[in-house]
C-alpha positions in Angstrom: 127.7 49.0 113.0 131.1 47.9 114.3 134.2 49.9 113.3 136.3 48.4 110.5 139.5 46.7 111.5 142.7 48.6 110.8 144.4 47.1 107.8 147.8 45.7 108.3 151.0 46.6 106.3 151.3 44.2 103.3 154.7 42.4 103.4 155.4 43.4 99.8 155.5 47.1 100.8 159.0 46.5 102.3 160.3 45.6 98.8 159.7 49.2 97.7 163.0 51.0 97.1 161.7 54.4 98.4 160.4 52.8 101.6 163.8 51.1 102.1 165.6 54.4 101.4 163.5 56.2 104.0 164.5 53.5 106.5 168.2 53.8 105.6 168.0 57.5 106.1 165.9 57.2 109.3 163.4 59.6 107.6 160.3 58.3 109.4 158.1 61.0 108.0 159.0 60.0 104.4 158.5 56.3 105.5 155.0 56.9 106.8 154.1 59.0 103.7 155.4 56.3 101.4 153.5 53.6 103.2 150.3 55.5 102.9 151.0 56.0 99.1 151.5 52.3 98.7 148.5 51.2 100.8 145.0 52.4 101.6 146.1 53.5 105.1 145.2 56.9 106.5 147.1 58.8 109.1 144.5 57.7 111.6 145.2 54.1 110.7 149.0 54.6 111.2 148.2 56.3 114.6 146.4 53.2 115.7 149.2 50.9 114.5 152.1 52.9 115.9 150.8 54.6 119.0 151.8 58.0 117.6 149.0 60.6 117.4 147.5 61.6 114.1 148.6 65.3 114.5 152.2 64.1 115.3 152.2 61.9 112.2 151.0 64.8 110.1 153.9 67.0 111.4 156.3 64.1 110.8 155.2 63.6 107.2 155.4 67.3 106.5 158.9 67.6 107.9 157.8 69.9 110.7 158.8 67.3 113.3 161.4 64.6 113.5 161.3 61.3 115.4 164.4 61.1 117.5 163.4 59.1 120.6 164.7 55.6 120.3 161.8 54.2 122.2 159.3 55.9 119.8 161.3 54.8 116.8 161.2 51.2 118.0 157.5 51.5 118.7 156.9 53.0 115.2 158.9 50.2 113.5 157.2 47.5 115.5 153.7 48.9 114.8 154.5 49.1 111.1 155.8 45.5 111.3 159.1 46.4 109.6 161.1 43.3 108.9 164.1 43.1 111.3 166.5 42.7 108.3 165.5 46.3 107.3 165.7 48.0 110.7 169.5 47.7 111.3 171.2 46.1 114.3 170.5 48.9 116.8 166.8 48.3 116.6 166.7 44.6 116.7 165.4 43.2 119.9 167.9 40.8 121.5 167.1 38.2 124.1 168.6 38.8 127.6 171.4 36.4 128.1 172.6 37.3 131.6 176.0 38.3 130.3 175.4 42.0 130.0 178.2 43.0 132.4 180.9 40.5 131.5 183.0 43.0 129.6 182.9 45.5 132.4 185.7 43.8 134.4 
């Protein structure tokens, strides 16, 4: 029997005030826990979506670990399909314009 597909994150989850607060506070453990409370997702499902291991997600949710690597944060937010209007300007992907060094003169 084929393995069931990992469910996605329903868009209405991002209207939840506690999920939004966790994003504002950059408390990614609280965010993951809240998402799991609002959906039928398990830690294993979040691991598949985000690329983080299930044991790491467990430590993140319990507060024993914090997510501080910007690369991992971006990977987590992308995997969770967080709308860009909720991620803040630092985490928005910008197209390369070729003008990166113009202010360096």
